[in-house]
N, C-alpha and C positions, 0 to 999 in steps of 0.2 A: 621561463625564463631560464631554467636549469638546462634544458634542452639546447637553447640557442647557445650557451655558453661552452657545453659540451661539445657542439658541432663547430664552434669558432665562428658562429655567424652574429654574435653579439651586437655588431654595429648598425643591425636592422632594428634594434629595440630603441624607443624612445630615452632622450637623454634624461628624463625626468625619472625614468624607472630604475635606468642602470646607476644613477646617482644614490638609489635607496639601498644598493646591495654593497656590502663590504668587501674589501679586497680578500680576505681570508674566505668569505664564500665564494667568490669568484673563483678562487685558486681550487678549492675543494670539490666545486661543481665539475670543474674541467679533468678531473682525476678519477671521478665515481663511475662505477659501471653503467651500462646503459639500461639493463633492467632492475635497476634498484626502485624504481618508482613507476605508480602506476601511469599510464599512458605512453609507454615506450614505443608503442607503435607509431605514434605520432612523430617520434623523433625520427624515425626511420624513412618516415614519408617526408619530412622535410629534408633530410639526407640525400633521398633519390632525386627530389625536386632539385635541390643546389646543384648536384651532379649535372643534371641535365642542362641548367642554365649555363653552366660553363662547358658544358660540351658545344652548347648553341655559339656561345661568344668565342670559342676556338676553332670554329668552322667556318672558313672562308666561303664556301658556296652559301650557307644558312645565313651569314652575314650579308652577303648579296642580296638575298632574297628579302631580308629585313628591309635593307636600303633601298630595295625595289619598291616595297610597300610605302615606305616613307615618303618615295618620290611620286608617286599615285597620289598619296594624301597632299603633299604640297600643290599637285596639278589642281587638284579638285578645289580646295581651298583658295587658289589664285583665281579659279573662274569663278567662285562663289562670292569673292570679295568684291567683283563688279556688280553684284546685284544690289539694286537701290534700297538702302534701309539696312543692309547687313552690318554695317558699322555701327549701327546705333544698337542694335540687338546685342553685338558683343560687349558695347559700352553699358548695357543694362544689365549684364551677368558678369561684370568685371570683376565681383568678388569670387566667384566660380572660376573664371579665368586664373587670376593671381594664385588661388589657395593650389589649384593643378599643377601650374607651372613651377610653383615653389616645392610643391611635393616631388617632382619629377626632374628638379633641377640637377640632381646628383647621377640621373641616367640618361638624361635629355637636356643638352645645354640649351640656355635661356634663349640663345640668339637663333636656334632652330625651332623652338618651342612656339615663339611668337610669330613665327611666319605660318604655322597653321592657323593662325586667328587673323592673319593678315594685318597686322598691327606693328607699328615702330617700335624702336627700345624706348624713345621718348614718351610714348603714349602708354606703354607698359609701365614706366617709372611713375607716371603720372597716376595709373590704377592702382599701383602698389600703394602708393602714398596715402591715397583716399581709403583704401581697404585697410592698411596696418596702423594708420593715425588717426584713428575713429575719435571724435571729440563729441560726448554728450550735450556741449553747450549749443552744438550746431544743429538745426533742424534735419540737415544731411548727413550729418557725423562727419563732417569736413573740420580737418584741424583749423582752429581758427588763427594761430600762429603762422601757418603757410598760406590761407587764405583768409586774410583779415577783412577784407569788405564782403561782408554778408550781412543779410538782414537777419533781424531778430527771429525768434521762434514765434514770439506773438505777432509780428508783421506777416510772417508766412500763414500763419494760421487766419488771419483777417483775410489775406487773398484767397486762400482756400473756402471760406465761408462765404465770400462774395460769388465766388464764381459757382458754387452749389447752392447758391438761394435760388429757390423755386421763382422767385420774383424776377430774377435776371437770367432765368434758364436760355430764353431767346435773344439774349441781348450780344451784342458783339464784345470782344475783350477790350476795346477801347472804350465802349460806352460803361462797362463795369468799371475800368479802372477811374474814369471821369467820376461816375457815382462815388467810389469810394473816397477820391478826393474832395469832392463836396462835402461828403459827411466827416470829412476830417479823422478818417480813420489809418489813411497811409500819407505819407508825404516825400514820396522817391519818384523819380522819373518816369516816364512811359517805358523806356526801353528796359528798364530793371523790371517793371511789371510783366512786360512781355516774356523775358528771359526765365522768370520764375514759374510763370504760367506753364511755359513749355516743362519745365523741370518737375513740375507737379503732374505733367500729363494731360495739360488744356492746350494742345497743340493744334487741335482741329477747329475748323470753320464752325462756328457757332451758330451761324444763321442757318436755319433748318429749312426755312421756306424756299421750295424749289424755284430754279431759276427759269425764267421764259425762253422759249425755243421757238425760234423762226425759220419759216421755210420760204423758198422762192415763189414769186406769184407766176401763176400759170395760168393763161388764158388759151382756150381751144379753138377759137373761132373768132371772127371780126364781129364787132360791135358787143361782145359778151362783157368787156370791160372798158370803160373811158377812166382817163386819167387827165386831172387838171392841175395846173401849176402856175405861180407868177415869178419871173424873173426880171431884176434889176439891171437897168443898162443905163449907163452913162454917156452922153455924146461928148464931143470935143468942146462945145460952147458950156459944159459945166451942169446941164439939164439932165435930170433923172427922168427916166422913162422906165414904166414896169409895163412888160410884155407878158400877157396872159395866153396860155396855150390851153387847147383840148386835143387830146392824143389817144387814138385807138390802140390799147396795150397789145392785141395781137399783131396787126399790121405796121403799127408805129407810124401811120398815117395821123397828118395834123388835121383835125377835123375842123377848127376854127382857131382864130388868133386874134388879139387886140391889143392896142397900146392905150394905156391909163397915166393920168400924173400920179396915181396913188393905187397901191394894192386894193383891188375893190372885188367884193362878193359880187356885186351885180353884174360886173364885167363877165365873170364865169357862168352867171345865170342866162345873159343873153347870148353868150357862147353856146350854152346847153340848148337853148330854145332854138337857133339858128340850126344847129346840128341835127335835132330831132326832126324839124322841117325838112331838113335836105335829104338826109340819110334814111329816115323812117325806120329806125332798127326795130327789131322785135322786142317787146319789153318780156320780162324786166332785163333792165341793164344794170351793171354793178358800175357806181361812179365813185373813184376813188382821189383824195385829195389829203395832203399834209398827213400821209400815214392812216388814214380812217376811210374804211369802205363803207357804202350806204347802197341799198338797191333800191332803184328807182322804178315805179310802177307807172303804166299808162295813165295821163290824167284822163 
């Protein structure tokens, strides 16, 4: 501290330290010889570094180089801001962002500093409020006066307990919510439950069962795959007719057709028998109807 006062750079000291020093000591330290105390070499180093900083600030060429680097950083963060999820990463580290900007605001204006993180002034003020106005009565340390409509710590702990319960690990968030409501452990609406699940980190899909994948049905030659279906057709007199079709999947040729008063499996069976007798396919033939395929062998 004596070296700082002797060199005239005491403004860089924390206010709480400067408040502990009396005015008489400050005046005496400024007038003492440099080699009076052990560690005078450090004072020389500080003086040289300070002179270098002043020279950098006074040189137009150096200032242009620094401004060029800042411009490159702004361009990089502008591009990075388009990456999906980058905003959430900044929000997750809002305390570090706020502390860094507040520490450097005497050198870098806030308006320029927030551009590096691609956030607006309103968003920064919101982060600053959350960081500087922490409240122990809130689970997330949010000020209850500024954000009054919050769940209690006990309610949030119940949400976490249900979401981490091994019995419900494969349940969806809606199912877990309804289970908690039925147990009378919580009493808030589903949207609030989803909001706090996201805040607690349960944002991903909890259904871990792999989804079924489907591929196009392919046939490589005639009479390899036969398809059957029934279509309802209503005539002008209001009578319903059921058209039954048997089609070769490869050539799309209609192998047989018939009309019945109702959807009938017997009608499909008769179409199959007639098609086998007429076209005499090489068995086995795959028969597909209503999304299920079966292999028919020669009777």
